[in-house]
Backbone as CSV, one residue per row, in Angstrom:
resi,resn,N_x,N_y,N_z,CA_x,CA_y,CA_z,C_x,C_y,C_z
1,UNK,131.141,105.905,79.039,132.218,105.425,78.172,132.534,106.470,77.097
2,UNK,133.820,106.757,76.910,134.254,107.723,75.909,134.034,107.176,74.504
3,UNK,133.393,107.979,73.650,133.186,107.591,72.258,133.675,108.728,71.362
4,UNK,134.788,108.528,70.656,135.370,109.610,69.850,134.536,109.929,68.621
5,UNK,134.627,111.169,68.191,133.899,111.583,66.993,134.608,111.062,65.738
6,UNK,133.807,110.770,64.733,134.312,110.320,63.435,133.885,111.343,62.389
7,UNK,134.822,111.758,61.556,134.517,112.690,60.473,134.585,111.954,59.138
8,UNK,133.536,112.081,58.351,133.522,111.567,56.987,133.658,112.757,56.044
9,UNK,134.618,112.671,55.133,134.874,113.765,54.188,134.473,113.327,52.786
10,UNK,133.686,114.169,52.117,133.239,113.885,50.750,133.543,115.070,49.846
11,UNK,134.414,114.904,48.849,134.623,115.969,47.862,133.540,115.892,46.780
12,UNK,133.046,117.041,46.343,132.013,117.056,45.308,132.327,118.100,44.238
13,UNK,131.741,117.869,43.060,131.798,118.860,41.986,130.703,118.547,40.975
14,UNK,129.744,119.469,40.824,128.671,119.364,39.831,128.014,117.985,39.819
15,UNK,127.565,117.534,40.982,126.966,116.202,41.049,125.558,116.180,40.460
16,UNK,124.911,117.336,40.389,123.594,117.387,39.742,123.752,117.117,38.252
17,UNK,124.689,117.815,37.641,124.947,117.632,36.210,125.398,116.203,35.912
18,UNK,126.157,115.608,36.827,126.657,114.246,36.637,125.617,113.183,36.986
19,UNK,124.422,113.623,37.388,123.316,112.730,37.734,123.705,111.765,38.871
20,UNK,124.349,112.333,39.894,124.751,111.531,41.048,124.024,111.952,42.326
21,UNK,122.939,112.688,42.175,122.227,113.159,43.361,121.568,112.005,44.121
22,UNK,121.079,110.997,43.409,120.464,109.851,44.085,121.514,109.070,44.884
23,UNK,122.708,108.908,44.285,123.785,108.218,44.994,124.181,108.998,46.244
24,UNK,124.247,110.313,46.121,124.625,111.154,47.252,123.563,111.079,48.350
25,UNK,122.293,111.053,47.946,121.212,110.913,48.922,121.354,109.586,49.679
26,UNK,121.684,108.513,48.950,121.860,107.212,49.589,123.003,107.268,50.604
27,UNK,124.098,107.907,50.221,125.231,108.045,51.143,124.811,108.746,52.429
28,UNK,124.134,109.871,52.288,123.717,110.644,53.457,122.713,109.869,54.298
29,UNK,121.764,109.210,53.632,120.739,108.456,54.344,121.340,107.321,55.161
30,UNK,122.315,106.607,54.588,122.924,105.493,55.297,123.860,105.967,56.406
31,UNK,124.498,107.120,56.217,125.292,107.684,57.308,124.385,108.068,58.476
32,UNK,123.214,108.602,58.147,122.258,108.985,59.193,121.764,107.766,59.960
33,UNK,121.739,106.609,59.327,121.256,105.393,59.970,122.356,104.636,60.722
34,UNK,123.598,105.105,60.645,124.677,104.435,61.363,124.358,104.376,62.865
35,UNK,124.674,103.264,63.471,124.414,103.109,64.908,125.392,103.917,65.752
36,UNK,126.514,104.320,65.156,127.472,105.133,65.898,126.937,106.559,66.000
37,UNK,126.874,107.139,67.192,126.158,108.406,67.370,126.940,109.667,67.050
38,UNK,128.264,109.573,66.918,129.063,110.792,66.807,129.774,110.859,65.453
39,UNK,129.006,111.202,64.440,129.540,111.280,63.084,129.356,112.696,62.541
40,UNK,130.442,113.268,62.081,130.434,114.563,61.418,130.676,114.316,59.926
41,UNK,129.831,114.891,59.070,129.984,114.718,57.620,130.325,116.071,57.009
42,UNK,131.544,116.181,56.497,132.003,117.411,55.855,132.050,117.201,54.346
43,UNK,131.396,118.073,53.601,131.421,118.030,52.143,132.236,119.217,51.649
44,UNK,133.262,118.921,50.857,134.120,119.959,50.286,133.794,120.070,48.799
45,UNK,133.101,121.131,48.439,132.624,121.297,47.067,133.536,122.228,46.282
46,UNK,133.839,121.815,45.056,134.747,122.579,44.193,133.986,123.651,43.406
47,UNK,133.340,124.571,44.149,132.638,125.703,43.529,131.729,125.256,42.387
48,UNK,130.861,124.282,42.659,129.958,123.763,41.636,129.072,124.859,41.059
49,UNK,128.695,124.682,39.792,127.928,125.715,39.080,126.592,125.194,38.562
50,UNK,126.174,123.999,38.998,125.021,123.349,38.374,123.841,123.137,39.319
51,UNK,123.832,123.777,40.465,122.773,123.536,41.438,123.203,122.669,42.601
52,UNK,124.429,122.155,42.552,124.927,121.324,43.649,124.971,122.111,44.958
53,UNK,125.379,123.377,44.902,125.461,124.174,46.122,124.086,124.338,46.779
54,UNK,123.045,124.495,45.972,121.694,124.598,46.528,121.295,123.295,47.219
55,UNK,121.663,122.167,46.603,121.370,120.861,47.194,122.102,120.713,48.525
56,UNK,123.361,121.119,48.558,124.146,121.001,49.785,123.579,121.893,50.892
57,UNK,123.096,123.066,50.521,122.489,123.960,51.518,121.264,123.306,52.150
58,UNK,120.480,122.599,51.343,119.305,121.902,51.879,119.709,120.858,52.909
59,UNK,120.741,120.065,52.579,121.199,119.044,53.513,121.802,119.671,54.771
60,UNK,122.495,120.790,54.599,123.075,121.466,55.764,121.972,122.002,56.667
61,UNK,120.972,122.615,56.085,119.868,123.170,56.872,119.079,122.083,57.589
62,UNK,119.103,120.865,57.024,118.424,119.729,57.662,119.299,119.045,58.708
63,UNK,120.533,119.521,58.857,121.403,119.005,59.903,122.224,117.785,59.531
64,UNK,122.259,117.434,58.230,122.988,116.227,57.810,124.479,116.477,57.586
65,UNK,124.830,117.646,57.080,126.218,117.892,56.672,126.666,119.289,57.080
66,UNK,127.980,119.481,57.061,128.603,120.799,56.968,129.296,120.837,55.615
67,UNK,129.318,121.991,54.972,129.985,122.032,53.672,130.628,123.377,53.433
68,UNK,131.642,123.341,52.576,132.296,124.549,52.106,132.411,124.430,50.601
69,UNK,132.046,125.477,49.893,132.165,125.485,48.440,133.182,126.541,48.046
70,UNK,134.305,126.085,47.507,135.389,126.974,47.077,136.250,126.227,46.068
71,UNK,136.904,126.950,45.162,137.740,126.272,44.160,138.846,125.448,44.815
72,UNK,139.126,124.280,44.239,140.244,123.468,44.697,141.021,122.982,43.479
73,UNK,142.158,122.351,43.727,143.011,121.887,42.622,142.860,120.396,42.377
74,UNK,141.769,119.814,42.849,141.530,118.384,42.678,140.976,117.783,43.955
75,UNK,140.513,116.538,43.856,139.817,115.941,45.001,140.719,115.788,46.209
76,UNK,142.009,115.508,46.004,142.884,115.320,47.157,143.188,116.645,47.848
77,UNK,143.231,117.730,47.089,143.336,119.058,47.692,142.089,119.335,48.529
78,UNK,140.924,118.991,47.988,139.676,119.181,48.722,139.651,118.344,50.008
79,UNK,140.091,117.092,49.907,140.114,116.226,51.088,141.051,116.785,52.152
80,UNK,142.216,117.279,51.736,143.153,117.880,52.700,142.519,119.055,53.438
81,UNK,141.765,119.864,52.718,141.083,120.994,53.364,140.028,120.489,54.351
82,UNK,139.402,119.355,54.001,138.446,118.755,54.929,139.122,118.205,56.173
83,UNK,140.312,117.624,56.003,141.052,117.086,57.151,141.381,118.204,58.132
84,UNK,141.769,119.357,57.609,142.089,120.492,58.479,140.869,120.902,59.302
85,UNK,139.689,120.844,58.700,138.465,121.271,59.377,137.846,120.191,60.271
86,UNK,138.285,118.959,60.105,137.643,117.839,60.798,137.808,117.933,62.315
87,UNK,136.729,117.608,63.020,136.742,117.561,64.482,136.992,116.153,65.001
88,UNK,136.799,115.156,64.142,136.848,113.772,64.591,138.232,113.278,64.924
89,UNK,138.308,112.318,65.826,139.557,111.609,66.105,139.904,110.703,64.934
90,UNK,138.850,110.211,64.255,139.031,109.310,63.119,138.395,109.920,61.877
91,UNK,138.953,109.580,60.711,138.490,110.162,59.454,138.291,109.070,58.409
92,UNK,137.135,109.115,57.744,136.855,108.267,56.592,136.614,109.151,55.379
93,UNK,136.827,108.604,54.200,136.700,109.381,52.959,135.800,108.647,51.983
94,UNK,134.765,109.331,51.517,133.837,108.771,50.533,133.664,109.741,49.380
95,UNK,133.692,109.251,48.157,133.260,110.059,47.025,131.739,110.192,47.097
96,UNK,131.164,111.059,46.269,129.738,111.363,46.409,128.840,110.175,46.089
97,UNK,129.366,109.162,45.380,128.547,108.008,45.023,128.978,106.730,45.750
98,UNK,129.697,106.871,46.865,130.069,105.730,47.704,129.210,105.734,48.967
99,UNK,129.144,104.594,49.651,128.335,104.556,50.870,128.748,103.397,51.773
100,UNK,128.518,103.581,53.078,128.695,102.511,54.053,127.389,101.713,54.107
101,UNK,127.400,100.507,53.529,126.164,99.732,53.458,125.848,99.015,54.772
102,UNK,126.820,98.871,55.654,126.610,98.237,56.960,126.424,99.346,57.992
103,UNK,125.216,99.475,58.538,124.940,100.591,59.445,125.618,100.430,60.804
104,UNK,126.169,99.259,61.082,126.942,99.081,62.314,128.447,99.207,62.040
105,UNK,128.819,99.450,60.793,130.216,99.393,60.390,131.115,100.372,61.119
106,UNK,130.724,101.642,61.171,131.580,102.642,61.805,131.765,102.344,63.282
107,UNK,130.706,101.962,63.944,130.806,101.631,65.370,131.780,100.481,65.593
108,UNK,131.711,99.467,64.757,132.587,98.300,64.924,134.047,98.632,64.616
109,UNK,134.276,99.452,63.592,135.648,99.834,63.256,136.252,100.696,64.367
110,UNK,135.482,101.650,64.868,135.988,102.502,65.942,136.311,101.674,67.179
111,UNK,135.441,100.731,67.501,135.700,99.873,68.666,137.005,99.111,68.493
112,UNK,137.246,98.583,67.277,138.475,97.832,67.012,139.699,98.742,67.076
113,UNK,139.601,99.943,66.536,140.731,100.863,66.549,141.067,101.330,67.949
114,UNK,140.051,101.587,68.750,140.285,101.986,70.133,140.917,100.841,70.919
115,UNK,140.414,99.647,70.710,140.930,98.481,71.446,142.380,98.194,71.074
116,UNK,142.706,98.295,69.785,144.042,97.952,69.307,144.983,99.155,69.240
117,UNK,144.469,100.329,69.580,145.260,101.565,69.494,145.874,101.715,68.100
118,UNK,145.029,101.553,67.098,145.476,101.536,65.702,145.550,102.946,65.124
119,UNK,146.478,103.127,64.196,146.601,104.386,63.468,145.705,104.420,62.240
120,UNK,145.426,103.247,61.684,144.474,103.158,60.582,143.906,101.741,60.564
121,UNK,142.733,101.624,59.968,142.050,100.339,59.875,141.582,100.154,58.438
122,UNK,141.854,98.981,57.862,141.450,98.722,56.482,140.571,97.479,56.434
123,UNK,139.724,97.413,55.412,138.736,96.341,55.364,138.354,96.043,53.926
124,UNK,137.636,94.945,53.726,137.161,94.578,52.394,136.061,95.541,51.949
125,UNK,135.789,95.545,50.644,134.791,96.460,50.097,134.182,95.868,48.838
126,UNK,132.977,96.306,48.535,132.405,96.028,47.229,132.835,97.139,46.282
127,UNK,133.415,96.775,45.150,133.827,97.741,44.144,132.899,97.627,42.941
128,UNK,132.235,98.720,42.613,131.342,98.743,41.455,132.111,99.283,40.244
129,UNK,132.079,98.509,39.166,132.774,98.896,37.942,131.870,99.766,37.061
130,UNK,132.455,100.500,36.112,131.643,101.376,35.247,130.533,100.650,34.506
131,UNK,130.715,99.337,34.219,129.673,98.594,33.507,128.562,98.100,34.428
132,UNK,128.653,98.438,35.720,127.609,98.060,36.670,127.904,96.806,37.461
133,UNK,128.853,96.006,37.004,129.230,94.812,37.756,130.034,95.190,38.997
134,UNK,129.989,94.309,39.988,130.699,94.565,41.246,131.513,93.340,41.636
135,UNK,132.599,93.585,42.352,133.390,92.483,42.875,133.854,92.825,44.285
136,UNK,134.232,91.799,45.026,134.704,91.988,46.390,136.198,92.287,46.358
137,UNK,136.579,93.439,46.830,137.974,93.865,46.859,138.548,93.503,48.232
138,UNK,139.354,92.449,48.263,139.966,91.997,49.509,141.353,92.616,49.622
139,UNK,141.651,93.312,50.715,142.966,93.967,50.845,144.120,92.981,50.754
140,UNK,145.240,93.473,50.220,146.459,92.676,50.133,147.627,93.537,50.600
141,UNK,147.688,93.774,51.912,148.685,94.699,52.451,150.107,94.215,52.216
142,UNK,150.303,92.909,52.087,151.649,92.393,51.846,152.170,92.781,50.460
143,UNK,151.285,93.223,49.577,151.689,93.675,48.240,151.763,95.197,48.128
144,UNK,151.756,95.878,49.269,151.667,97.334,49.266,152.819,97.997,48.514
145,UNK,153.996,97.373,48.467,155.137,97.978,47.782,155.094,97.757,46.273
146,UNK,154.076,97.028,45.798,153.906,96.787,44.372,152.671,97.475,43.806
147,UNK,151.556,97.407,44.544,150.278,97.953,44.081,149.505,98.520,45.266
148,UNK,148.515,99.354,44.974,147.630,99.857,46.025,146.903,98.666,46.648
149,UNK,147.045,98.449,47.962,146.521,97.225,48.576,145.035,97.232,48.875
150,UNK,144.419,98.408,48.900,142.973,98.508,49.138,142.527,99.901,48.725
151,UNK,141.252,100.108,48.617,140.746,101.423,48.233,140.779,102.358,49.444
152,UNK,140.922,103.664,49.183,140.942,104.594,50.321,139.573,104.696,50.986
153,UNK,138.509,104.310,50.257,137.183,104.294,50.875,137.074,103.198,51.933
154,UNK,137.958,102.194,51.844,137.939,101.069,52.779,139.012,101.227,53.851
155,UNK,139.280,102.473,54.240,140.229,102.771,55.305,139.630,103.847,56.211
156,UNK,139.791,103.663,57.512,139.518,104.714,58.478,140.865,105.111,59.080
157,UNK,141.155,106.407,59.053,142.448,106.914,59.513,142.297,107.627,60.858
158,UNK,143.335,107.592,61.654,143.402,108.460,62.824,143.811,109.851,62.329
159,UNK,143.046,110.871,62.688,143.328,112.228,62.211,144.732,112.679,62.608
160,UNK,145.149,112.332,63.803,146.473,112.727,64.282,147.569,112.256,63.325
161,UNK,147.393,111.063,62.766,148.385,110.513,61.835,148.353,111.270,60.514
162,UNK,147.152,111.561,60.000,147.047,112.332,58.761,147.674,113.712,58.924
163,UNK,147.501,114.305,60.099,148.124,115.604,60.358,149.648,115.499,60.336
164,UNK,150.179,114.453,60.947,151.638,114.264,60.973,152.196,114.084,59.569
165,UNK,151.447,113.417,58.712,151.891,113.141,57.349,151.517,114.259,56.373
166,UNK,150.918,115.333,56.893,150.450,116.456,56.061,149.436,116.009,55.014
167,UNK,148.638,114.994,55.357,147.562,114.538,54.484,148.065,113.933,53.185
168,UNK,147.267,114.097,52.155,147.602,113.566,50.832,148.541,114.527,50.101
169,UNK,149.420,113.976,49.286,150.277,114.796,48.428,149.456,115.136,47.187
170,UNK,148.891,116.341,47.180,147.895,116.709,46.165,148.474,116.943,44.780
171,UNK,149.809,116.885,44.642,150.345,116.999,43.285,150.058,115.733,42.478
172,UNK,149.759,114.633,43.167,149.336,113.406,42.497,147.815,113.457,42.360
173,UNK,147.323,113.606,41.156,145.890,113.829,40.936,145.083,112.532,40.971
174,UNK,145.740,111.392,40.705,145.027,110.114,40.646,145.493,109.157,41.728
175,UNK,146.799,109.111,41.998,147.376,108.084,42.862,147.853,108.609,44.210
176,UNK,147.335,109.738,44.669,147.758,110.285,45.959,147.408,109.345,47.107
177,UNK,146.353,108.547,46.964,146.003,107.604,48.028,147.069,106.516,48.163
178,UNK,147.660,106.104,47.033,148.723,105.101,47.092,149.971,105.672,47.760
179,UNK,150.311,106.907,47.408,151.453,107.565,48.041,151.264,107.627,49.558
180,UNK,150.065,107.979,49.999,149.793,108.045,51.435,149.924,106.673,52.082
181,UNK,149.429,105.637,51.420,149.509,104.295,51.983,150.968,103.865,52.161
182,UNK,151.807,104.168,51.175,153.221,103.830,51.300,153.863,104.583,52.462
183,UNK,153.501,105.839,52.638,154.074,106.612,53.739,153.614,106.079,55.100
184,UNK,152.399,105.557,55.161,151.919,104.939,56.394,152.745,103.702,56.748
185,UNK,152.988,102.857,55.750,153.731,101.617,56.003,155.197,101.911,56.291
186,UNK,155.821,102.754,55.466,157.227,103.091,55.665,157.446,103.830,56.986
187,UNK,156.439,104.566,57.417,156.513,105.260,58.702,156.200,104.363,59.885
188,UNK,155.882,103.093,59.580,155.602,102.073,60.599,154.434,102.465,61.516
189,UNK,153.428,103.083,60.900,152.193,103.345,61.629,151.410,102.039,61.756
190,UNK,150.676,101.924,62.824,150.010,100.668,63.142,148.673,100.546,62.417
191,UNK,148.593,99.583,61.505,147.346,99.311,60.799,146.752,97.982,61.225
192,UNK,145.432,97.899,61.251,144.757,96.645,61.576,143.757,96.311,60.483
193,UNK,143.524,95.026,60.311,142.567,94.551,59.322,141.251,94.223,60.019
194,UNK,140.169,94.821,59.519,138.828,94.544,60.020,138.130,93.664,58.990
195,UNK,137.745,92.478,59.372,137.321,91.480,58.386,135.989,91.784,57.709
196,UNK,135.089,92.467,58.381,133.765,92.682,57.797,133.817,93.694,56.648
197,UNK,132.935,93.493,55.681,132.795,94.396,54.545,131.714,95.415,54.874
198,UNK,132.089,96.703,54.954,131.113,97.701,55.366,130.847,98.776,54.317
199,UNK,131.631,98.801,53.222,131.529,99.921,52.288,131.394,99.438,50.850
200,UNK,130.662,100.213,50.054,130.560,100.018,48.607,131.055,101.289,47.926
201,UNK,131.961,101.131,46.970,132.490,102.314,46.291,132.557,102.054,44.786
202,UNK,132.657,103.138,44.041,132.752,103.054,42.591,134.206,103.142,42.150
203,UNK,134.594,102.273,41.229,135.950,102.292,40.698,136.231,103.644,40.053
204,UNK,137.386,104.223,40.369,137.741,105.520,39.815,137.921,105.456,38.308
205,UNK,137.123,106.204,37.585,137.196,106.187,36.125,138.467,106.864,35.617
206,UNK,139.029,107.785,36.419,140.257,108.450,35.992,141.394,107.452,35.828
207,UNK,141.486,106.504,36.775,142.567,105.516,36.712,142.452,104.657,35.459
208,UNK,141.227,104.398,35.015,141.023,103.612,33.809,141.249,104.452,32.553
209,UNK,140.858,105.714,32.622,140.892,106.582,31.445,142.279,107.143,31.169
210,UNK,143.032,107.394,32.241,144.335,108.053,32.087,145.456,107.131,32.560
211,UNK,145.618,106.014,31.881,146.589,105.010,32.303,148.031,105.528,32.209
212,UNK,148.306,106.384,31.228,149.660,106.930,31.078,150.006,107.799,32.286
213,UNK,149.044,108.614,32.733,149.281,109.459,33.898,149.439,108.613,35.159
214,UNK,148.655,107.538,35.253,148.783,106.638,36.397,150.200,106.072,36.474
215,UNK,150.728,105.629,35.336,152.083,105.081,35.308,153.105,106.139,35.705
216,UNK,152.934,107.347,35.200,153.879,108.424,35.509,153.846,108.760,37.000
217,UNK,152.649,108.806,37.567,152.541,109.119,38.988,153.129,108.006,39.844
218,UNK,152.886,106.762,39.465,153.461,105.635,40.217,154.983,105.666,40.167
219,UNK,155.526,105.999,38.996,156.976,106.110,38.852,157.528,107.147,39.832
220,UNK,156.873,108.288,39.893,157.302,109.369,40.783,157.125,108.960,42.253
221,UNK,156.019,108.296,42.541,155.735,107.871,43.923,156.775,106.868,44.407
222,UNK,157.124,105.903,43.547,158.144,104.932,43.936,159.483,105.623,44.187
223,UNK,159.872,106.499,43.278,161.153,107.192,43.448,161.149,108.017,44.734
224,UNK,160.084,108.767,44.943,159.975,109.633,46.123,160.097,108.849,47.421
225,UNK,159.418,107.709,47.496,159.342,106.969,48.753,160.471,105.965,48.954
226,UNK,161.097,105.508,47.858,162.110,104.457,47.969,163.539,104.956,47.815
227,UNK,163.715,106.222,47.401,165.070,106.697,47.086,166.000,106.662,48.296
228,UNK,165.447,106.763,49.503,166.282,106.688,50.689,166.677,105.279,51.064
229,UNK,166.057,104.289,50.416,166.337,102.892,50.722,167.217,102.222,49.679
230,UNK,167.160,102.723,48.416,167.875,102.031,47.336,168.010,102.979,46.159
231,UNK,169.142,102.887,45.475,169.397,103.729,44.311,168.758,103.090,43.079
232,UNK,167.578,103.560,42.714,166.813,102.966,41.619,167.149,103.618,40.286
233,UNK,167.458,102.800,39.290,167.657,103.298,37.930,166.304,103.523,37.277
234,UNK,166.301,104.245,36.162,165.049,104.465,35.436,164.455,103.139,34.951
235,UNK,165.337,102.229,34.521,164.856,100.921,34.063,164.213,100.139,35.208
236,UNK,164.831,100.170,36.386,164.269,99.467,37.541,162.924,100.065,37.933
237,UNK,162.818,101.395,37.886,161.543,102.054,38.197,160.462,101.631,37.214
238,UNK,160.794,101.600,35.931,159.813,101.198,34.917,159.339,99.765,35.149
239,UNK,160.252,98.876,35.498,159.872,97.480,35.733,159.043,97.344,37.011
240,UNK,159.302,98.185,37.988,158.487,98.171,39.198,157.056,98.615,38.893
241,UNK,156.953,99.664,38.075,155.625,100.197,37.746,154.847,99.234,36.861
242,UNK,155.496,98.694,35.838,154.784,97.897,34.837,154.697,96.409,35.144
243,UNK,155.633,95.902,35.946,155.677,94.460,36.205,155.651,94.102,37.691
244,UNK,155.685,95.117,38.569,155.783,94.865,40.018,157.043,94.078,40.367
245,UNK,158.107,94.295,39.592,159.381,93.629,39.843,160.263,94.533,40.702
246,UNK,160.649,94.061,41.866,161.437,94.853,42.809,162.853,94.293,42.908
247,UNK,163.889,95.127,42.775,165.265,94.639,42.943,165.429,93.930,44.286
248,UNK,166.154,92.804,44.275,166.231,91.966,45.463,166.725,92.701,46.719
249,UNK,167.766,93.537,46.636,168.190,94.236,47.853,167.083,95.108,48.457
250,UNK,166.303,95.752,47.590,165.196,96.571,48.075,164.075,95.692,48.617
251,UNK,163.799,94.591,47.937,162.767,93.666,48.401,163.084,93.158,49.810
252,UNK,164.340,92.840,50.066,164.730,92.359,51.393,164.527,93.429,52.463
253,UNK,164.725,94.682,52.088,164.464,95.769,53.035,162.965,95.906,53.301
254,UNK,162.158,95.732,52.254,160.709,95.803,52.417,160.198,94.693,53.329
255,UNK,160.796,93.504,53.223,160.341,92.358,54.017,160.419,92.645,55.512
256,UNK,161.348,93.517,55.906,161.527,93.822,57.328,160.349,94.584,57.915
257,UNK,159.506,95.142,57.062,158.320,95.842,57.556,157.203,94.860,57.932
258,UNK,157.395,93.571,57.597,156.423,92.536,57.940,157.141,91.386,58.648
259,UNK,157.720,91.655,59.816,158.546,90.638,60.496,157.790,89.374,60.876
260,UNK,156.487,89.470,61.073,155.707,88.297,61.467,155.210,87.499,60.267
261,UNK,155.361,88.071,59.072,154.851,87.405,57.863,155.888,87.414,56.745
262,UNK,157.142,87.249,57.087,158.213,87.389,56.093,158.093,86.380,54.957
263,UNK,157.904,85.121,55.287,157.795,84.096,54.241,156.590,84.357,53.346
264,UNK,155.476,84.724,53.955,154.272,85.010,53.186,154.471,86.261,52.337
265,UNK,155.222,87.221,52.836,155.511,88.439,52.075,156.215,88.083,50.769
266,UNK,157.269,87.259,50.833,157.987,86.863,49.620,157.088,86.055,48.683
267,UNK,156.248,85.214,49.251,155.340,84.408,48.426,154.350,85.297,47.687
268,UNK,153.770,86.255,48.388,152.803,87.165,47.753,153.498,88.050,46.709
269,UNK,154.736,88.420,46.987,155.488,89.209,46.011,155.633,88.428,44.699
270,UNK,156.046,87.178,44.792,156.236,86.352,43.596,154.929,86.165,42.848
271,UNK,153.841,85.966,43.567,152.543,85.788,42.933,152.156,87.030,42.131
272,UNK,152.333,88.198,42.735,151.979,89.440,42.052,152.875,89.669,40.847
273,UNK,154.165,89.453,41.018,155.109,89.652,39.905,154.789,88.721,38.743
274,UNK,154.555,87.438,39.031,154.251,86.474,37.973,152.944,86.824,37.265
275,UNK,151.966,87.282,38.013,150.684,87.660,37.425,150.858,88.853,36.493
276,UNK,151.609,89.865,36.926,151.833,91.042,36.092,152.676,90.691,34.859
277,UNK,153.656,89.809,35.036,154.514,89.402,33.924,153.712,88.643,32.876
278,UNK,152.868,87.704,33.323,152.039,86.939,32.390,151.074,87.853,31.642
279,UNK,150.527,88.832,32.348,149.598,89.759,31.704,150.321,90.596,30.650
280,UNK,151.546,91.049,30.969,152.322,91.836,30.000,152.666,91.008,28.775
281,UNK,153.018,89.735,28.986,153.337,88.850,27.854,152.107,88.602,26.997
282,UNK,150.973,88.468,27.625,149.721,88.256,26.886,149.375,89.483,26.049
283,UNK,149.568,90.662,26.600,149.288,91.889,25.853,150.224,92.037,24.663
284,UNK,151.510,91.693,24.856,152.457,91.768,23.738,152.080,90.787,22.638
285,UNK,151.620,89.617,23.020,151.202,88.615,22.037,149.991,89.109,21.252
286,UNK,149.057,89.760,21.952,147.882,90.301,21.279,148.282,91.383,20.277
287,UNK,149.224,92.240,20.684,149.694,93.295,19.804,150.355,92.717,18.550
288,UNK,151.163,91.669,18.735,151.800,91.033,17.574,150.751,90.433,16.628
289,UNK,149.750,89.805,17.202,148.686,89.216,16.382,147.909,90.289,15.621
290,UNK,147.665,91.404,16.288,146.934,92.485,15.636,147.729,93.088,14.481
291,UNK,149.044,93.213,14.673,149.888,93.770,13.610,149.984,92.800,12.419
292,UNK,149.875,91.500,12.692,150.011,90.502,11.632,148.750,90.413,10.777
293,UNK,147.662,90.945,11.228,146.400,90.850,10.471,146.363,91.826,9.317
């Protein structure tokens, strides 16, 4: 029976200094225990200066990884370089402190993708927050035109599709994964949902720390991907980014991408919009109260 190779790509930078060597060891150890026999692990290191390269050489000499250490312009640039080097038919992406906690996970996802002839597969994940708490991140693909529907760690991609899309748009330093997800859906690539939770990942601290940049990138991403469908004003773009409010003519065009779930698509849209609107109103009320003190 034919079993395609899977490539896991991990970008790294000074993980010794960041005290993430134990997390990285766990990632490698659990990949080694995967029941799927054909896994290639490529580590793309951003010319680390703290001993990380020596650590990577040890793992390479032990047969766990292949790695390249060279300057890059950010993690998505590094991942793109890994995609070019990947031998696998399928590609997964993990940061140095993420891991597949289900050792049968890759085998089960590959089996589902082969059976369904899928271009990508997405699944639930445990998300660890900076304070140490974790929650179950359940994908919401019907909300993809409003927010990132799942983490990129909880997706396995077909390499052929990533090649066609030229990988991630690396000019987006924080939200390039969202841009890629929109291009997958708008390009009508076939995605499937795998119900089991197989991965644990850490919430990106950049998205929390640089909220202004996140908003700016989302604004650009929406304009870039939607401009061929609808003439968006700056005000409409701002409301899409901050409130998940989509102009009705554009929303109706988006609904056509989910022909089997049209009613549910509109329902999920309203739920997300109302939730974002209530949150914005609550924040404004807090600001008014703070100014009144």
